[in-house]
Backbone as CSV, one residue per row, in Angstrom:
resi,resn,N_x,N_y,N_z,CA_x,CA_y,CA_z,C_x,C_y,C_z
1,MET,18.553,-6.601,17.281,17.943,-7.439,16.371,16.639,-6.638,15.616
2,THR,16.675,-6.510,14.727,15.453,-5.890,14.008,13.990,-7.236,14.017
3,ALA,12.636,-6.544,13.887,11.676,-7.512,13.169,11.787,-8.429,12.235
4,PHE,12.960,-8.026,11.564,13.218,-8.985,10.281,14.107,-10.353,10.621
5,GLY,14.400,-10.180,11.693,15.311,-11.306,12.241,16.729,-11.395,11.899
6,LEU,16.925,-10.119,11.385,18.447,-9.965,10.778,18.853,-8.427,11.374
7,GLU,20.296,-8.083,11.590,20.748,-6.784,12.014,20.270,-6.062,10.705
8,ALA,19.917,-4.886,11.158,19.683,-3.749,9.819,20.698,-3.397,8.923
9,ALA,20.951,-3.136,7.791,22.238,-2.567,7.358,22.854,-1.667,7.621
10,SER,23.775,-1.512,7.199,24.815,-0.337,7.863,23.957,1.054,7.402
11,ASP,24.445,1.908,8.700,23.703,3.392,8.125,24.398,3.977,7.133
12,ASP,25.613,3.712,6.385,26.111,4.345,5.041,25.204,3.607,4.241
13,LEU,25.246,2.223,4.035,24.507,1.550,2.988,23.197,1.792,2.991
14,ALA,22.138,1.979,3.962,20.629,2.341,3.954,20.966,3.390,3.619
15,ALA,21.577,4.541,4.126,21.270,5.840,3.691,21.671,6.033,2.634
16,LEU,22.243,5.113,1.709,22.822,5.426,0.238,21.584,4.759,-0.526
17,ALA,21.230,3.749,-0.376,19.925,3.143,-1.071,18.618,4.114,-0.715
18,VAL,18.651,4.914,0.374,17.155,5.725,0.389,17.435,6.736,-0.353
19,ARG,18.566,7.067,-0.616,18.967,8.635,-1.272,18.632,7.931,-2.481
20,ALA,19.174,7.007,-2.983,18.817,6.466,-4.406,17.444,6.570,-4.978
21,SER,16.548,5.794,-4.177,15.045,5.492,-4.649,14.535,4.911,-3.936
22,PRO,13.127,5.179,-3.887,12.376,4.241,-2.871,12.516,2.651,-3.246
23,VAL,13.071,2.095,-4.432,13.137,0.889,-4.862,14.652,0.579,-3.731
24,GLY,15.594,1.162,-3.571,16.955,0.625,-2.770,16.273,0.386,-1.708
25,LEU,15.391,1.161,-0.994,14.625,0.879,0.634,14.077,-0.271,0.427
26,LEU,13.297,-0.595,-0.373,12.579,-1.864,-0.290,13.495,-2.915,-0.725
27,THR,14.504,-2.825,-1.602,15.152,-3.837,-1.953,16.352,-4.508,-0.452
28,VAL,16.668,-3.182,0.174,17.246,-3.422,1.598,16.358,-4.258,2.257
29,ALA,15.349,-3.671,2.438,14.249,-4.357,3.391,14.160,-6.098,3.134
30,LEU,14.023,-5.966,2.009,13.431,-7.524,1.284,14.908,-8.276,1.375
31,GLN,15.943,-8.024,1.114,17.241,-8.812,1.324,17.336,-9.264,2.431
32,ALA,16.945,-8.510,3.820,17.271,-9.104,5.067,16.381,-10.551,5.565
33,VAL,15.130,-10.658,4.308,14.476,-11.856,4.636,14.458,-12.846,3.507
34,GLY,15.871,-12.321,3.007,16.223,-13.566,1.244,15.397,-13.295,0.567
35,ALA,14.713,-12.181,0.166,13.797,-11.967,-0.882,14.392,-10.549,-1.745
36,GLN,13.519,-10.440,-2.938,13.953,-9.402,-4.022,12.377,-8.736,-4.161
37,PRO,12.512,-7.317,-4.388,11.393,-6.893,-5.209,10.779,-7.543,-6.106
38,ASP,9.373,-7.536,-6.286,8.637,-8.184,-7.749,9.186,-6.862,-8.701
39,PRO,9.332,-7.486,-9.989,9.329,-6.726,-11.009,8.123,-5.281,-11.403
40,TRP,7.089,-5.696,-10.791,5.845,-4.793,-11.078,6.262,-3.693,-9.670
41,GLN,6.854,-3.976,-8.595,7.203,-3.253,-7.427,8.203,-2.322,-7.930
42,ARG,8.978,-2.791,-8.568,10.290,-1.787,-9.013,9.890,-0.630,-10.070
43,ARG,9.038,-1.030,-10.947,8.229,-0.605,-12.048,7.474,1.059,-11.292
44,VAL,6.743,-0.163,-10.308,5.997,1.573,-9.809,6.770,2.549,-8.735
45,LEU,7.623,1.822,-8.323,8.700,2.925,-7.173,9.462,3.575,-7.950
46,ALA,9.924,3.222,-9.232,10.629,3.631,-10.106,9.990,4.972,-10.683
47,SER,8.655,4.807,-10.970,7.997,5.867,-11.500,8.221,7.379,-11.063
48,ARG,8.016,8.351,-12.028,8.232,9.682,-11.348,6.589,10.385,-11.808
49,SER,5.969,9.728,-11.807,4.653,10.209,-12.017,4.105,10.693,-10.622
50,ARG,3.131,11.952,-10.773,2.607,12.307,-9.636,1.257,11.747,-9.168
51,ARG,1.009,10.979,-10.292,-0.366,10.353,-10.156,-0.144,8.977,-10.593
52,LEU,-0.416,7.732,-9.693,-0.161,6.565,-9.529,-1.499,5.781,-9.278
53,ILE,-2.149,4.799,-9.954,-3.136,3.852,-9.569,-2.705,2.279,-10.043
54,VAL,-2.537,1.850,-8.901,-2.179,0.473,-9.068,-3.595,-0.777,-8.571
55,ILE,-3.773,-1.447,-9.454,-4.852,-2.804,-9.366,-4.149,-3.394,-9.023
56,ALA,-3.918,-4.466,-7.973,-3.161,-5.340,-7.708,-3.994,-6.845,-6.917
57,ALA,-3.497,-7.695,-7.368,-4.020,-9.231,-6.574,-3.627,-8.917,-4.924
58,ARG,-4.522,-9.825,-4.242,-4.273,-9.716,-2.818,-3.029,-10.351,-2.401
59,GLN,-2.306,-9.770,-1.586,-1.027,-10.406,-1.176,0.031,-10.236,-2.383
60,SER,-0.400,-9.153,-3.148,1.078,-8.972,-4.136,2.022,-7.952,-3.624
61,GLY,2.021,-7.606,-2.341,3.003,-6.717,-2.030,2.537,-5.177,-2.124
62,LYS,1.368,-4.707,-2.250,1.175,-3.437,-2.654,1.382,-2.650,-1.478
63,GLY,1.000,-3.024,-0.321,1.172,-2.533,0.966,2.664,-2.217,1.316
64,SER,3.414,-2.917,0.855,4.870,-2.550,0.850,5.353,-1.548,0.107
65,VAL,5.166,-1.286,-1.093,5.204,-0.556,-2.184,4.571,0.743,-1.608
66,SER,3.423,0.946,-1.205,3.044,2.153,-0.542,3.712,3.064,0.755
67,ALA,4.652,1.832,1.689,4.985,2.213,2.543,6.712,2.550,2.426
68,ALA,7.300,1.811,0.923,8.651,2.457,0.713,8.360,3.672,-0.028
69,ARG,7.468,3.887,-0.738,7.374,5.259,-1.641,7.147,6.136,-0.373
70,ALA,6.300,6.209,0.477,6.187,7.252,1.493,6.985,7.293,2.440
71,LEU,8.034,6.564,2.972,8.790,6.577,3.711,10.209,7.275,2.985
72,HIS,10.188,6.768,1.843,11.583,7.460,1.072,11.154,8.797,0.962
73,LEU,10.100,9.223,0.542,9.493,10.893,0.319,10.001,11.601,1.785
74,ALA,9.418,10.962,2.947,9.614,11.571,4.131,11.237,11.939,4.519
75,VAL,11.695,10.854,4.068,13.360,11.093,4.283,14.110,11.929,3.571
76,ALA,13.578,12.261,2.285,14.318,12.678,1.258,13.841,14.062,1.333
77,ARG,12.495,14.535,2.031,11.993,15.685,1.792,11.655,16.112,3.759
78,PRO,12.903,16.738,4.290,12.309,17.187,5.802,11.343,17.866,5.859
79,GLY,10.493,17.811,7.043,9.562,18.314,7.568,8.402,18.217,6.334
80,SER,8.120,17.123,5.756,6.947,16.842,4.673,6.004,16.323,5.698
81,LEU,4.742,16.272,5.012,3.417,15.691,5.505,3.198,14.570,4.731
82,THR,2.947,13.139,4.977,2.075,12.070,4.260,1.242,11.720,4.965
83,LEU,-0.103,11.578,4.271,-0.985,11.210,4.638,-1.669,9.589,4.183
84,ILE,-2.101,8.581,5.005,-2.524,7.765,4.408,-3.656,7.298,4.858
85,VAL,-4.651,7.057,3.692,-6.128,6.740,3.854,-6.469,5.463,3.381
86,SER,-7.590,4.710,4.294,-8.099,3.463,4.209,-9.467,3.369,4.205
87,ALA,-10.154,2.159,3.905,-11.461,2.145,4.202,-11.529,2.028,5.897
88,SER,-10.583,1.368,6.365,-10.675,1.454,7.795,-9.318,1.714,8.432
89,GLU,-9.069,2.302,9.478,-8.061,2.579,10.112,-6.817,1.279,10.211
90,ARG,-7.498,0.140,10.695,-6.586,-1.083,10.598,-5.988,-1.114,9.493
91,GLN,-6.551,-1.208,8.522,-6.168,-1.335,7.122,-4.673,-0.245,6.987
92,ALA,-5.231,0.820,6.848,-3.937,2.090,6.991,-3.007,1.798,7.728
93,ARG,-3.364,1.000,8.841,-2.335,1.071,10.055,-1.346,-0.016,9.701
94,ILE,-1.782,-1.204,8.815,-0.955,-2.069,8.488,0.247,-1.647,7.382
95,VAL,-0.082,-0.582,6.649,0.831,0.314,5.898,1.929,0.443,6.822
96,LEU,1.206,1.641,7.887,2.158,2.326,8.681,3.182,1.162,9.510
97,ASP,2.639,0.267,9.564,3.489,-1.081,10.611,4.755,-1.672,9.639
98,ARG,4.432,-1.411,8.253,5.579,-1.813,7.511,6.505,-0.500,7.303
99,MET,6.137,0.311,7.411,7.066,1.515,7.750,7.972,1.646,8.873
100,ARG,7.506,1.020,9.760,8.237,1.026,11.052,8.934,0.018,10.662
101,GLU,8.889,-1.338,10.154,9.624,-2.074,10.153,11.210,-1.958,9.190
102,MET,10.599,-0.742,8.252,11.994,-0.316,7.416,12.637,0.825,8.020
103,ILE,12.313,1.519,8.961,12.854,2.480,9.826,14.409,2.069,10.087
104,PRO,14.549,0.784,10.626,15.934,0.622,11.063,17.270,0.596,10.026
105,PHE,16.286,0.439,8.729,17.597,0.332,7.656,17.750,1.927,6.980
106,LEU,16.933,2.786,7.661,17.201,4.371,7.133,18.821,5.046,7.518
107,GLY,19.076,4.784,8.500,20.277,5.117,8.891,20.173,5.877,10.110
108,ALA,20.998,6.507,11.064,20.981,7.294,12.226,19.866,8.514,12.059
109,ASP,20.584,9.104,10.888,19.940,10.566,10.528,18.561,10.713,10.211
110,ALA,17.865,9.655,10.058,16.452,9.378,9.596,15.821,8.544,10.904
111,ALA,16.211,8.485,11.761,15.605,7.525,12.996,14.514,8.322,13.403
112,GLY,13.557,7.416,13.860,12.121,7.732,14.320,12.467,8.862,15.500
113,ALA,11.614,9.638,15.314,11.566,10.675,16.537,10.305,10.324,17.501
114,GLY,9.750,9.446,16.949,8.382,8.961,17.874,7.207,8.696,17.185
115,ASP,6.339,8.018,17.816,5.365,7.545,16.715,4.209,6.988,17.822
116,THR,3.004,6.909,17.194,2.062,6.538,17.903,1.060,5.725,17.388
117,GLN,0.106,5.230,17.775,-0.832,3.805,16.848,-1.044,4.724,15.619
118,ARG,-1.402,5.921,15.379,-1.898,6.494,14.083,-0.414,7.377,13.420
119,ASP,0.746,7.348,13.971,1.506,8.354,13.072,2.914,7.835,13.383
120,ILE,3.934,8.375,12.546,5.036,8.277,12.863,5.808,9.828,12.654
121,ARG,6.786,10.148,13.613,7.567,11.152,13.422,9.156,11.116,12.869
122,LEU,9.364,11.365,12.284,11.109,11.210,11.928,11.780,12.461,12.694
123,SER,13.172,12.118,12.840,14.028,13.388,13.350,14.219,14.324,12.556
124,ASN,13.957,14.437,11.140,14.130,15.440,10.088,12.989,16.164,9.966
125,GLY,11.850,15.855,11.167,10.582,16.666,11.159,9.784,16.408,10.184
126,SER,9.880,15.334,9.603,8.675,14.733,8.479,7.544,13.815,9.341
127,HIS,6.343,13.921,8.841,5.179,13.584,9.651,4.664,12.667,8.860
128,ILE,4.067,11.344,9.212,3.376,10.145,8.579,2.044,10.087,9.596
129,VAL,1.102,10.052,8.677,-0.092,10.065,9.510,-1.369,9.129,8.930
130,VAL,-2.066,8.304,9.341,-3.071,7.536,9.268,-4.395,8.056,9.456
131,LEU,-5.188,8.448,8.394,-6.461,8.619,8.672,-7.589,7.661,8.530
132,PRO,-8.576,7.455,9.164,-9.701,6.831,8.937,-10.487,7.225,7.860
133,GLU,-11.049,6.507,7.341,-12.335,6.780,6.103,-13.268,7.508,6.576
134,SER,-13.140,8.891,6.717,-14.394,9.458,7.224,-13.933,11.009,6.456
135,SER,-15.256,11.662,5.756,-14.648,12.887,5.111,-14.571,14.132,5.974
136,SER,-15.377,13.943,7.301,-15.067,15.104,8.192,-13.682,14.812,8.445
137,SER,-13.010,13.831,8.777,-11.795,13.829,9.265,-10.707,14.096,8.377
138,LEU,-10.926,14.234,6.989,-9.780,14.183,6.091,-9.609,15.557,5.519
139,ARG,-10.534,16.500,6.330,-10.559,18.117,6.132,-9.556,18.620,6.688
140,GLY,-8.933,19.894,6.169,-7.998,21.108,7.011,-6.371,20.579,6.816
141,TRP,-6.222,19.297,6.326,-4.770,18.922,6.039,-4.303,19.578,4.753
142,THR,-2.665,19.675,4.838,-2.005,20.163,3.526,-0.850,19.208,3.597
143,CYS,-0.766,18.227,2.361,0.259,17.152,2.479,0.847,17.154,1.182
144,ASP,2.176,16.614,1.152,3.245,16.478,0.475,3.351,15.055,-0.451
145,ALA,2.359,14.424,0.361,2.136,13.030,-0.542,0.851,12.627,0.077
146,LEU,-0.229,11.781,-0.787,-1.338,11.102,-0.307,-1.354,9.528,-0.477
147,LEU,-1.330,8.777,0.248,-1.688,7.272,-0.099,-2.847,6.953,0.134
148,VAL,-3.669,6.199,-0.732,-5.224,5.594,-0.837,-5.057,4.387,-0.789
149,ASP,-5.094,3.376,0.351,-5.068,1.608,0.463,-6.179,1.639,0.320
150,GLU,-6.162,0.173,-0.667,-7.551,-0.453,-0.744,-8.809,0.610,-1.330
151,ALA,-8.547,1.414,-2.061,-9.310,2.544,-2.416,-10.658,2.158,-3.088
152,ALA,-10.700,0.991,-3.719,-12.016,0.221,-4.025,-13.068,0.254,-2.963
153,TYR,-12.600,0.422,-1.736,-13.420,0.171,-0.605,-13.667,1.526,0.161
154,VAL,-13.273,2.817,-0.589,-13.299,3.964,0.230,-14.194,5.059,-0.420
155,SER,-14.813,5.450,0.226,-16.345,6.043,-0.610,-15.622,7.140,-1.324
156,GLU,-16.513,7.507,-2.494,-16.476,8.684,-3.284,-16.324,9.903,-2.567
157,ALA,-17.079,10.302,-1.274,-17.211,11.460,-0.724,-16.071,11.531,-0.002
158,SER,-15.105,10.484,0.598,-14.126,10.754,1.026,-13.032,10.787,0.195
159,TRP,-12.863,10.260,-0.765,-11.959,10.784,-1.831,-12.062,12.293,-2.512
160,HIS,-13.342,12.760,-2.721,-13.506,14.370,-2.836,-13.072,14.997,-1.561
161,ALA,-13.068,14.724,-0.480,-12.880,15.356,0.402,-11.309,15.521,0.584
162,ILE,-10.225,14.137,0.334,-8.881,14.252,0.789,-8.246,14.734,-0.304
163,VAL,-8.727,14.862,-1.779,-7.848,15.512,-2.858,-7.364,16.790,-2.980
164,PRO,-8.331,17.782,-2.363,-7.813,18.916,-2.464,-6.497,19.142,-1.068
165,THR,-6.284,18.120,-0.236,-5.208,18.699,0.907,-3.951,18.317,-0.147
166,THR,-3.832,18.111,-1.184,-2.701,17.985,-2.170,-2.626,19.031,-3.038
167,VAL,-3.097,20.038,-2.943,-3.394,21.135,-4.369,-2.295,22.191,-3.770
168,ALA,-1.693,22.507,-2.725,-1.165,23.713,-2.244,0.436,23.258,-2.396
169,ARG,1.079,21.984,-2.051,2.281,21.612,-2.287,2.295,20.788,-3.365
170,GLY,1.252,20.453,-4.409,1.586,19.583,-5.648,2.047,18.211,-5.238
171,ALA,1.371,17.648,-4.162,1.660,16.451,-3.594,1.520,15.556,-4.636
172,SER,2.201,14.504,-4.517,2.011,12.886,-5.314,0.693,12.333,-4.642
173,ILE,0.106,11.695,-5.488,-0.714,10.349,-5.206,-0.566,9.280,-5.499
174,LEU,-0.503,8.315,-4.592,-0.598,6.943,-4.855,-2.040,5.866,-4.487
175,VAL,-2.415,5.702,-5.634,-3.593,4.893,-5.147,-3.372,3.144,-5.487
176,CYS,-3.476,2.406,-4.118,-3.251,1.103,-4.505,-4.425,0.233,-3.895
177,THR,-4.863,-0.723,-4.691,-5.934,-1.371,-4.333,-6.402,-2.873,-5.127
178,SER,-6.715,-3.813,-4.500,-7.513,-4.828,-5.131,-8.634,-4.142,-5.914
179,ALA,-9.064,-5.054,-7.152,-10.250,-4.655,-7.725,-11.446,-4.505,-6.901
180,GLY,-12.258,-3.776,-7.077,-13.934,-4.047,-6.459,-14.912,-4.240,-7.494
181,THR,-15.599,-3.286,-7.428,-16.913,-3.029,-8.384,-16.730,-2.034,-9.546
182,VAL,-17.344,-1.936,-10.386,-17.162,-0.826,-11.454,-17.469,0.586,-11.288
183,ASP,-18.569,0.486,-10.099,-19.289,1.827,-9.759,-18.858,2.400,-8.655
184,THR,-17.091,2.719,-8.898,-16.345,3.020,-7.750,-15.639,4.201,-8.400
185,TRP,-15.145,5.301,-7.755,-14.323,6.278,-8.377,-12.928,5.843,-9.179
186,CYS,-12.243,4.565,-8.192,-11.184,4.108,-8.463,-11.021,3.706,-10.088
187,HIS,-12.215,2.753,-9.867,-12.386,2.205,-11.500,-12.605,3.417,-12.752
188,GLN,-13.348,4.365,-12.182,-13.542,5.647,-13.113,-12.234,6.054,-13.658
189,ILE,-11.098,6.227,-12.468,-9.789,6.831,-12.844,-9.117,5.791,-13.585
190,TYR,-9.362,4.474,-13.422,-8.532,3.178,-14.137,-8.643,3.209,-15.487
191,SER,-10.284,3.042,-15.831,-10.536,2.864,-16.942,-11.118,3.801,-17.899
192,ARG,-10.689,5.068,-17.729,-10.595,6.093,-18.529,-9.412,7.231,-18.544
193,PRO,-8.356,6.614,-19.278,-7.462,7.332,-19.657,-7.797,8.515,-20.462
194,ASP,-8.654,8.608,-21.235,-8.885,9.821,-21.803,-9.461,10.921,-21.395
195,GLN,-10.140,10.490,-20.137,-10.505,11.471,-19.232,-9.749,12.148,-18.063
196,PHE,-8.665,10.816,-17.619,-7.754,11.069,-16.997,-6.422,10.844,-17.032
197,PRO,-5.888,11.590,-18.238,-4.751,11.509,-18.965,-3.516,11.436,-17.792
198,GLU,-3.719,12.213,-16.782,-2.492,12.486,-16.006,-2.289,10.895,-15.028
199,TRP,-3.045,9.890,-14.727,-2.778,8.861,-14.055,-1.804,8.125,-14.843
200,GLU,-1.156,7.370,-14.054,-0.443,6.162,-14.662,-0.669,4.991,-14.272
201,ARG,-1.127,3.922,-14.691,-1.893,2.782,-14.736,-1.193,1.732,-14.586
202,HIS,-1.230,0.736,-13.341,-0.391,-0.525,-13.386,-1.404,-1.484,-12.969
203,THR,-1.404,-2.746,-13.829,-2.174,-4.027,-13.356,-1.455,-5.088,-13.020
204,VAL,-1.960,-5.722,-11.559,-0.839,-6.730,-11.483,-1.865,-8.012,-10.862
205,ARG,-1.516,-9.087,-11.555,-2.388,-10.311,-11.487,-1.393,-11.242,-10.795
206,ALA,-2.313,-11.992,-10.062,-1.460,-13.142,-8.808,-0.847,-14.165,-9.944
207,GLN,-1.170,-14.532,-11.104,-0.636,-15.541,-12.050,0.480,-14.948,-12.788
208,ASP,0.887,-13.643,-12.679,2.268,-12.851,-12.828,3.168,-13.000,-12.111
209,ILE,2.937,-13.132,-10.743,3.862,-12.931,-9.605,4.705,-14.307,-9.570
210,ALA,5.901,-14.686,-9.735,6.344,-15.909,-9.470,6.318,-16.578,-8.183
211,ARG,6.159,-15.696,-7.108,6.398,-16.602,-5.631,4.742,-16.808,-5.433
212,TYR,3.664,-16.423,-6.336,2.438,-17.196,-5.941,2.623,-18.580,-6.291
213,ASP,2.035,-19.477,-5.150,1.900,-20.878,-5.369,0.598,-21.212,-6.398
214,LYS,0.932,-21.789,-7.365,-0.173,-21.887,-8.487,-1.201,-22.957,-8.170
215,GLU,-0.776,-23.929,-7.249,-1.896,-24.481,-6.473,-2.934,-24.035,-5.643
216,PHE,-2.182,-22.856,-5.065,-3.189,-22.441,-3.936,-4.124,-21.150,-4.856
217,LEU,-3.716,-20.854,-6.068,-4.516,-20.299,-6.757,-5.614,-20.920,-7.533
218,ALA,-5.237,-22.257,-7.718,-6.234,-23.288,-8.550,-7.300,-23.584,-7.315
219,GLN,-6.888,-23.454,-5.913,-7.788,-24.190,-5.117,-8.936,-22.940,-4.834
220,GLU,-8.219,-21.516,-4.824,-8.842,-20.404,-4.676,-10.116,-20.396,-5.831
221,GLN,-9.754,-20.613,-7.136,-10.486,-20.635,-8.207,-11.707,-21.249,-7.857
222,ARG,-11.456,-22.626,-7.514,-12.467,-23.566,-7.078,-13.384,-22.778,-5.802
223,ARG,-12.736,-22.344,-5.217,-13.630,-22.046,-3.948,-14.405,-20.737,-3.890
224,LEU,-14.008,-19.931,-4.740,-14.538,-18.445,-4.704,-15.506,-18.473,-5.896
225,PRO,-16.606,-17.534,-5.987,-17.327,-17.573,-6.956,-16.380,-16.722,-8.118
226,PRO,-16.889,-16.748,-9.306,-15.978,-16.423,-10.303,-15.269,-15.134,-10.083
227,ASP,-16.733,-14.097,-9.753,-16.360,-12.586,-9.851,-15.509,-12.228,-8.943
228,VAL,-15.686,-12.974,-7.514,-14.950,-12.259,-6.648,-13.225,-12.970,-6.752
229,TYR,-13.132,-14.312,-7.281,-11.889,-14.708,-7.612,-11.162,-13.735,-8.579
230,ALA,-11.739,-13.253,-9.581,-11.536,-12.238,-10.511,-11.161,-11.097,-10.086
231,SER,-11.797,-10.655,-9.290,-11.570,-9.286,-8.312,-10.441,-9.616,-7.666
232,GLU,-10.278,-10.676,-6.620,-9.281,-10.740,-5.884,-7.760,-10.834,-6.313
233,TYR,-7.955,-11.765,-7.502,-6.606,-12.549,-7.900,-6.179,-11.825,-9.444
234,GLU,-7.048,-11.706,-9.897,-7.119,-11.273,-11.748,-7.032,-9.730,-11.864
235,SER,-7.467,-8.916,-10.585,-7.441,-7.389,-10.681,-8.575,-7.024,-11.702
236,VAL,-9.709,-7.425,-11.788,-10.597,-7.112,-12.612,-11.699,-6.773,-11.923
237,PHE,-12.223,-5.666,-12.498,-13.445,-5.101,-11.414,-14.731,-5.686,-12.023
238,ALA,-15.401,-6.039,-10.976,-16.684,-6.727,-10.891,-17.951,-5.914,-11.359
239,ALA,-19.018,-6.166,-12.000,-20.104,-5.498,-12.405,-20.585,-5.041,-10.872
240,ALA,-21.361,-3.836,-11.083,-21.978,-3.112,-9.711,-23.076,-4.255,-9.106
241,GLY,-23.816,-5.090,-9.752,-24.890,-5.764,-9.578,-24.195,-7.140,-8.480
242,ASP,-23.094,-6.976,-8.723,-22.136,-8.529,-8.271,-21.555,-8.066,-6.793
243,ALA,-21.699,-6.713,-6.250,-21.355,-6.263,-5.032,-21.447,-7.299,-4.095
244,ALA,-22.825,-7.559,-4.115,-23.183,-8.695,-2.751,-22.576,-9.947,-2.565
245,ALA,-21.927,-10.211,-3.795,-21.145,-11.677,-3.871,-19.712,-11.394,-2.834
246,PHE,-19.526,-10.120,-2.563,-18.187,-9.651,-1.824,-18.625,-9.828,-0.221
247,GLU,-19.852,-9.784,0.011,-20.047,-9.380,1.457,-19.584,-10.896,2.133
248,PRO,-19.867,-11.898,2.108,-19.117,-13.002,2.958,-17.741,-12.923,3.118
249,LEU,-16.976,-12.584,2.040,-15.807,-12.894,1.946,-15.307,-11.242,2.976
250,MET,-15.914,-10.147,2.506,-15.560,-9.143,3.456,-15.581,-9.574,4.859
251,ILE,-16.849,-10.114,5.136,-17.283,-10.397,6.572,-16.029,-11.212,7.317
252,SER,-15.783,-12.380,6.420,-15.028,-13.209,6.912,-13.633,-12.557,7.265
253,ARG,-12.961,-11.857,6.262,-11.659,-11.401,6.770,-11.791,-10.430,7.630
254,ALA,-13.031,-9.807,8.133,-12.767,-8.727,9.056,-12.756,-9.361,10.268
255,PHE,-13.571,-10.704,10.477,-13.458,-11.329,11.877,-11.906,-11.758,11.908
256,GLU,-11.198,-12.202,10.651,-9.947,-13.017,10.587,-9.199,-11.775,11.350
257,ALA,-9.090,-10.794,10.959,-8.206,-9.488,11.380,-8.337,-9.279,12.630
258,GLY,-9.693,-9.391,13.304,-9.919,-8.906,14.944,-8.943,-10.214,15.458
259,ARG,-8.864,-11.620,14.905,-8.248,-12.608,15.569,-6.918,-12.621,15.505
260,ARG,-6.656,-12.114,14.497,-5.037,-12.356,14.422,-3.925,-10.688,14.584
261,GLU,-2.856,-11.327,15.287,-1.868,-10.101,15.632,-0.720,-10.130,14.471
262,VAL,-0.488,-9.300,13.812,0.509,-9.155,12.624,1.616,-8.750,13.545
263,THR,2.890,-9.842,13.909,4.200,-9.317,14.690,5.091,-8.793,13.730
264,ASN,5.274,-9.467,12.455,5.982,-9.262,11.437,5.601,-9.085,10.320
265,PRO,5.157,-8.097,9.705,4.467,-7.712,8.187,5.199,-8.479,7.078
266,TRP,6.634,-8.467,7.402,7.311,-9.031,6.109,7.458,-10.686,6.242
267,ASP,6.830,-10.934,7.339,7.116,-12.589,7.179,6.132,-13.311,6.386
268,MET,6.618,-13.882,5.069,5.529,-14.282,4.294,5.646,-16.015,4.422
269,SER,5.810,-16.511,5.606,6.271,-17.988,5.139,4.283,-18.546,5.471
270,ASP,3.331,-17.913,5.781,2.138,-18.597,5.809,1.151,-17.871,4.569
271,MET,1.742,-16.946,3.987,1.200,-16.287,2.933,0.102,-17.220,1.867
272,PHE,0.835,-18.194,1.809,0.203,-19.049,0.819,-0.326,-20.626,1.224
273,ALA,-0.578,-20.525,2.891,-0.769,-21.611,3.248,-2.317,-22.476,2.795
274,ASN,-2.102,-23.298,2.489,-3.493,-23.892,1.810,-4.613,-24.028,3.165
275,GLU,-6.058,-23.693,2.560,-7.071,-23.732,3.526,-7.588,-25.022,3.717
């Protein structure tokens, strides 16, 4: 039995889905728990752009998109290296855990050859590595794909340090984040298509996702300061001067993360529990 609570799909079916597209991989994984990818997830995963930036609401499934895209590339391109960077190592490892949940659906030929808390190695020689957000640790790599998770909270210095790792192999870059403040590098990329025309942009709001509990959103709108709600659920960047408004939320989230152990990243049963 897998952590999904169901047997993984047959090797032939899973291998066919993975070869077809990362949409196929995510679809097979979610079908195991009676779900389907959201339309926005399908659009992002079907994109052939080498530069993607996704500004998405909390709990919209952006981590699953990053996982499916990275794992598909690792399977399709033997010997490849994928780097995952986030503001904290714990946040980046959540994406890594989602990948581990998907591995049973890949078929025997792509089974894991070993992993640690910070990396996954596949039997085809591909390597997926989590890097903490630190400009000194981000140098010296040459990757085939780069994922920047919760990019609004990754420093500009780290962003500048990691981008050159993509040059030698023409690596793809996927930036996924909830909206932060306007004084960030990801806002500059997102808001200036004239200056950064190579980037494909996607905006995902909670109210546009069918599985979101509308009553929960109404409660959150009453609970949170307007700028925080807009950033967390409407994918709106806040003014730079409002950064302090996020501090209580970030502190609360950090303590909650320390108390909770995620045993099944795909379990959505308490995703929208009332507070």
